[in-house]
C-alpha positions in Angstrom: -24.3 -5.4 -2.1 -20.7 -5.5 -3.5 -18.1 -7.0 -1.9 -15.2 -5.2 0.2 -13.1 -7.3 -2.8 -15.4 -5.8 -5.5 -15.3 -2.4 -4.2 -11.6 -2.6 -4.2 -11.5 -3.6 -8.2 -13.6 -1.0 -8.6 -11.7 1.8 -7.1 -8.6 0.5 -9.1 -9.9 0.6 -12.5 -11.3 4.3 -12.4 -7.9 5.3 -10.6 -6.2 8.4 -12.0 -4.3 11.4 -11.0 -4.6 13.9 -13.6 -3.2 16.8 -12.1 0.5 18.3 -12.5 3.6 17.3 -11.0 7.4 18.8 -10.4 9.7 18.4 -13.0 11.5 15.3 -12.7 8.9 13.4 -11.1 6.0 10.8 -12.7 3.4 8.4 -11.7 3.5 5.0 -12.9 -0.6 3.5 -13.3 -0.5 0.2 -13.4 -4.2 -0.6 -13.9 -3.5 1.8 -16.8 -0.2 0.6 -18.2 -0.2 -3.7 -18.2 -3.3 -5.1 -19.1 -2.2 -8.4 -17.0 -2.1 -5.8 -13.7 -5.9 -5.8 -13.8 -6.3 -9.1 -13.9 -4.2 -10.5 -11.0 -5.4 -7.6 -9.3 -8.9 -8.7 -9.4 -7.7 -12.2 -8.6 -6.3 -11.4 -5.7 -9.3 -9.3 -4.3 -11.9 -11.8 -5.2 -9.8 -14.3 -3.2 -9.1 -12.7 -0.2 -11.5 -10.5 -0.1 -15.3 -11.9 -1.3 -17.2 -10.8 1.6 -18.5 -8.2 3.4 -16.7 -8.3 6.5 -15.1 -4.4 7.7 -10.9 -4.5 8.1 -8.6 -2.9 9.8 -6.5 0.1 7.3 -2.6 -0.3 7.1 -1.8 2.6 5.9 1.8 3.1 3.4 3.1 5.6 2.0 2.9 5.0 -1.6 3.8 2.0 -3.9 7.2 1.2 -5.2 8.2 0.4 -8.9 8.3 -3.1 -7.9 5.7 -4.2 -5.9 2.2 -2.7 -6.3 3.6 -0.3 -9.5 3.3 -3.9 -11.1 0.8 -6.1 -9.3 -1.5 -3.1 -8.1 -1.6 -5.1 -4.9 0.0 -3.5 -2.3 3.5 -4.7 -0.8 3.3 -7.2 -3.0 6.1 -8.2 -6.1 5.5 -11.0 -8.0 7.6 -13.5 -6.3 5.0 -13.0 -3.3 2.3 -12.4 -5.7 3.0 -16.1 -6.8 4.6 -17.8 -4.1 2.0 -16.6 -1.2 -1.1 -15.9 -2.5 -1.2 -18.5 -5.3 -1.3 -16.1 -8.1 1.3 -16.2 -11.0 1.6 -13.1 -13.2 3.1 -13.8 -16.9 4.3 -10.3 -17.8 6.7 -9.5 -14.9 9.1 -10.8 -12.5 9.9 -8.4 -9.8 11.3 -8.7 -6.4 10.4 -5.8 -3.7 12.3 -5.2 -0.5 9.7 -4.2 1.3 7.2 -7.0 0.4 9.8 -9.5 1.8 8.9 -8.3 5.3 5.1 -7.6 4.6 5.2 -11.7 4.1 7.1 -12.9 6.8 4.5 -11.0 8.9 1.7 -12.5 6.9 3.3 -16.1 7.4 3.8 -15.2 11.2 0.4 -14.0 11.8 -1.3 -17.4 10.3 -1.1 -16.9 6.3 -2.5 -14.7 3.7 -5.6 -16.0 4.2 -5.9 -15.2 7.5 -4.1 -12.1 7.3 -6.5 -10.5 4.5 -9.5 -11.6 6.3 -8.7 -8.7 8.6 -7.0 -6.0 7.4 -6.7 -3.9 4.5 -3.3 -2.5 3.1 -3.3 0.7 1.0 -1.5 4.0 0.7 -2.7 7.7 0.9 -1.0 8.2 -2.5 -2.2 4.7 -4.3 -0.3 4.9 -7.1 3.7 4.6 -7.7 5.7 7.9 -7.8 9.0 8.0 -9.8 12.1 10.4 -9.9 14.7 11.3 -12.8 17.7 11.7 -11.5 20.7 13.1 -13.1 22.0 9.3 -14.0 18.6 9.1 -16.1 17.3 6.6 -14.6 14.0 6.9 -12.4 14.1 5.8 -8.9 11.0 5.3 -6.3 9.7 8.4 -4.7 7.5 9.4 -1.6 5.2 11.5 -1.7 6.4 13.9 0.6 10.2 14.0 -0.4 9.6 16.9 -2.4 7.3 19.7 -1.1 5.9 21.2 -4.1 5.1 17.1 -5.6 3.4 17.1 -1.5 1.8 20.1 -2.3 0.4 19.1 -5.8 -0.8 15.2 -4.7 -2.5 16.3 -1.4 -6.0 17.0 -2.4 -5.6 13.7 -4.3 -4.5 11.5 -1.3 -7.4 13.4 1.4 -10.1 12.2 -1.4 -8.1 8.5 -1.7 -8.2 8.3 2.0 -11.9 8.9 1.9 -12.8 6.3 -1.0 -10.6 3.6 1.2 -12.6 4.5 4.1 -15.7 4.1 2.6 -15.4 0.0 1.4 -15.6 -0.6 5.0 -12.7 -0.1 6.7 -13.2 0.1 10.6 -11.4 3.1 11.1 -11.1 3.5 15.1 -7.4 2.8 14.9 -4.9 2.3 11.9 -1.6 1.3 10.9 0.5 4.0 9.8 3.6 2.5 8.4 6.4 4.9 8.5 7.4 7.6 11.5 7.1 10.7 8.3 4.3 9.1 6.8 2.6 9.3 10.2 3.8 13.0 10.6 2.1 14.0 7.0 -0.9 11.7 8.2 -1.6 13.6 11.7 -1.7 16.8 9.8 -4.1 15.8 7.4 -6.1 14.1 9.6 -6.0 16.7 12.3 -7.8 19.0 9.7 -10.1 16.0 7.7 -11.5 14.1 11.0 -11.2 10.6 8.9 -9.5 7.9 11.5 -9.2 7.3 15.1 -5.9 6.4 16.5 -3.0 6.3 14.4 -0.3 3.9 15.8 2.6 4.3 14.1 5.0 1.4 12.9 8.6 1.3 11.2 8.5 1.0 7.7 9.1 -2.4 6.2 11.9 -1.2 3.7 13.5 0.7 6.7 13.3 -3.0 8.8 14.5 -4.8 5.7 17.6 -2.4 4.7 18.8 -1.1 8.3 17.5 -3.5 11.1 17.4 -7.0 9.2 19.2 -8.4 12.3 16.7 -7.0 14.5 13.6 -8.3 12.1 12.6 -10.9 14.7 11.9 -8.0 16.9 10.5 -5.9 14.4 8.1 -8.7 13.3 7.4 -9.1 17.1 6.4 -5.6 17.1 4.0 -5.9 14.2 2.2 -9.6 16.0 1.7 -7.2 19.4 -0.1 -3.9 17.1 -1.6 -6.0 15.1 -3.5 -8.6 17.1 -4.8 -6.0 19.7 -6.7 -4.4 16.9 
């Protein structure tokens, strides 16, 4: 029987989005674009998920181009991948706002080994989405930012969620990051009946950008919610 980590690695290695996207949007797939991403991603899941334990599911939106869009590990930029997880990435150096909050939370929880032994983080759309601006640059985009975008990726999201759950997740209660994300996932879940209770938490990026002075209060809120799991 494959370990939890081996299942995740297999999922990531076979991860491809071949659907159409509205004009101006594109999908980043680091597992196809950077050979080192596959290496560090596999090292991460071998280090923290080499067992058959069930985990609670923390559900993000979709990866950022500086976090999992590079490392292949949700909410983990290269800085945190090295400093908190002990895995160095040579081909890239990234800083991602949400990763700062998540790893402050992980430290408060007891460290990466303890946290990842109990929780699995991923997203219904598990690849980074970017939008081309009028200034000629690409910015992070959320799957729900555009109605046509959501319509084009919804089926892929449902299948991805089913695959995540099949890894061996405890879905009696899941933790959804972001209020708007939760609203969209609730509509999907009402139809598909994928998970049980959905506990909604403010998104790490929102906290870091707009509530940084109250950051410890949000870490405490997360800890209360997760420790009850």
